N, C-alpha and C positions, 0 to 999 in steps of 0.2 A: 543591541544595536541602537545608537542614538538617532535623533531625528535627522541630523545632517547626513549621516551615512545612508539612511533610508531614502531620503530625497535624491541623493547622488546616484544611488543604485537604480531607482526608478527612472531617473532622467537618462542615465546611460542605456538602460534597457530600452527605453522609448526610442532613442536615436537609432540603435541597432535594429529594432523591430521596424521602425519607419523606413530605414534604408533598404531593408529586405523587401518591403512592400513597394516602394516607389522607384527604386533604381531601374527595374525592368521597364517601367512606363515612361521614364524620363531619358532613356537612351536616345542617342542621335539617330534619326531616321536615315538609313542609307539607301532608301529607294526600293527596298525589297521587303515584301511581307514574309512572315515566318514560313508560309507555305510555298513561296516562290523563290526563296533565297537560293542563289546559284551554287552554294557549296553542297551539291548533291552528287551522287554517283554518276549522273549524266555528264557532268563537266569532266572531261578526260584530258589530261595534260598532253598526251601524245597526239590526240586528235587536233587540239588547238594549235600545237606547234607545227603540225603538218599543214594546216591552213595558212599559218603565218609564213612558213617557208614558201608555199605556193604563191602567196601575195607578193613577196619580194622577187620571185622569179617572174611573175606577171609584169611587174614594173620594168624589169630588165628586158623582157621580150618585146616591149613596145607594141603589144597586141591588146587593145582595149577589150576585145571580146573575152580573152583569157582572164583579164582582170575582173570584168563584170560577172563572170561565171562563179566567182567566189562570194558574191554579195547576196544578201537576203532581199526578198521583194520589198521589205520595208526599210531598206538601207537609207542612211542619211550621212551626208558629208558636210563637215563644218570646218571653215578655215579661221584660225585665230592668229593674232589678236582680233577681237571684234572691232577695234578701231579702224581696221581696213575696210569695213563696211561691205564685206562680201556675203551675200545671202547663202544660207545653207542649201544643199542640193539633195533631191531625191535620187532614186536609182537612174531614172531616164536622164536627168540633167547631168548627173555625174558621168554617165556613159558618153554623153556628148562632149563634156569637158575633157575626159581622158583621151578621146579620139583626137581632139584638137591639140592637146599637149604632146601626145606621142607623135603626131604628124610633123613636128618641127625638129625632131631629134634623129640623128643617125645612131647614137648610142645613149643609153641611160641606165642608171642603177640607183637603187635605194639601199645604201650600205649601213647597217648598224655600226655605231662607233664606240659604244661604251662597253665596259665589262661589269656585269654580264651584258652581252650584246642585246639580249631581249629580256625585258623584265615581265615576269608573269605574276599577276596578283593571285596568290594561291587561294583556291576555293572559289574563284570568280571567273567569269568569261572575259577578263580584261587583260590586255597586253599593252605594254608601253615600250616604244622603240625610239631611241635617240639616233637619228640617221643623218648621213651625208648624202645629199642628192647630187650625183655626179653624171654629167651628160656632155655630149658633143652635138652641137647644132648642125643642121644641114647647111648646104651651100657654103661650106668653109667659113661659117660664122664663129667657129672656135668653141672652146670648152664653156660649160655652164656648171657652176658649183654653188650649192646652197646647203642650208642646214634646217632640219625640222625635228619636231617631236611628234610622233604619231601615238595617239591614244585610241586603241582599237578595242571595240566591244563586239563580242561574238554572240550568237544565239545560245540558248540555254544548253544545247547539246554540243556546242563548239564546232559545228560543221559549216557555218556560214558567218560572214561578217555583217553585223547589223549597223555599226556606226564607226566612222573614222573622224576623229578630231585632229586636225593638222595644224600645229603651231609652227609658223614659218619665220625665218629670219628676214624681216621686212627690209632692213637696210641693204642687205646683199641683193635682194630682189630688185630694189630700185637701181642699184649700180648696174646690174645686168641688163635691165630694161633700157637704160640710157646708152649702154655700150652696144647692144645688139639690135635695138630699134624694132622695126616693123615685124620681123620674123617671130618675135615673141609677143609683142603687143597684139591683142586681138584673139589670143588663144589662152593666155594665162591671166585670169582675173586678178591674181595677186599683183601682177605687174601693171595691168591696165589701170587699176585704180590709182596706183602710185604715180604712174607716168602722167595720168590726167591731172592729178593734183599738183605735181611738180612742174608741168610744162604749160598749163593754161595761162599762168601769169605772163610768161614770156610770149606766148602766142598773142594775147591781148595787147601787149606792149608793141608787138610787131604791127598789128592792125592800127594802133594809134599812130605810129610813125607813118604808115601808109596814108592814113587820113590827113595828117599834117601836110605831107607832100602833095596830096591830091586837092587840098583846099584851094590852092591857087588856080586850079583848073575848073573844078565843079562847085566851088564856093564852100565857105566854112560850115554852113548849116548842113549842106548835103554830105560833107565829109564827116561831121559829127553824127548824122543819122546812120551813115554806113558803118561807123565804128560801133554804134549802139546795136546794130543789127548783125554784127559780124558772125555770131554763131550760126544764124540762119543762112547767111551768105556762104559760109564755109560748107554747110550741108548741100546747098544748091550747086556749088562749085564741084563738090565731090560727085554729085549725080552727073554733071556734065562730063567730068573726067571719065566716069565709068561708061558713058554712052558713046564716047569718041575714042577710038583706039589710039590715034595720034596723041591726043591730050593725055590719055592714060599714061603713056610712056614718058611724056615730057614733064607733066605736072604731077602725076600720081606719086612719084617718089617723094616729092616735097610735102604732100598732104597726108601721106599714108599713116604715119605715126600718130598725128593729131586726130584724124578722123576715126581711126580704129579705136583709139582709147575713148573718144567721145561717145561712139556708138555703144560701147560696153557700159560706160558710166550712165548714160541716159536711158538705155533700153534694157540693161541687165542681160545682154546677149552673151551666150556662151559659144556662139557659132564662130569657128575660126575664119579669118579673112582669107579667102582663096584667091584673091587677085594677084 
């Protein structure tokens, strides 16, 4: 064997030996240690599918208690994309959110749309559903249809849901909010954020026109001050409307969409507006 062949053989052996040593240590961390990896006998496909089926039935039942019964104490709910600015919810916040959402529908369903309808990540407690959200709003407000992808993570034994990441169609949510107005705003944060962002420019412009018209009566400086303070004035006017039944019915319909969206945006409230 000549020197060139010897060097080549040693170099090749070194690469192979080095790969065998280092590959296990350079693998991408998937978030599970070797001792807690979910591909254990505890993860039972049938158990997981039973929970997922119960989840879809709970959505259709419009019973938030039935829905919450499937969730783990450490449950977390996250709405995507993150650009919507919706904070994640723990179990209590999600229960309040679900109660508000279910309260505005006569009918609702979460229907898987792809084939396979439900994607199960084999050996892990993870299920992905591409679904159509199909509902009918109360008070003859008509149908409501949207689309989402649910990334569902279950507990290690597959008996409870530990996390739901919900990727929604923001554009359709915005169209629905503008079409159906107050009955949706104030209960669905996906829509509250979008309505607030889309409508506050128009609201401010309306206050500007009002200030221009009032300037001849109260003076230009007073009108400018009123325009600058219009968010505070809107909140005060809302309080007056709520405290006076007559004003509530006369003025409340005009202010409802704006103030409900503002309350959610400023205070992060998940409480449905019951007025």
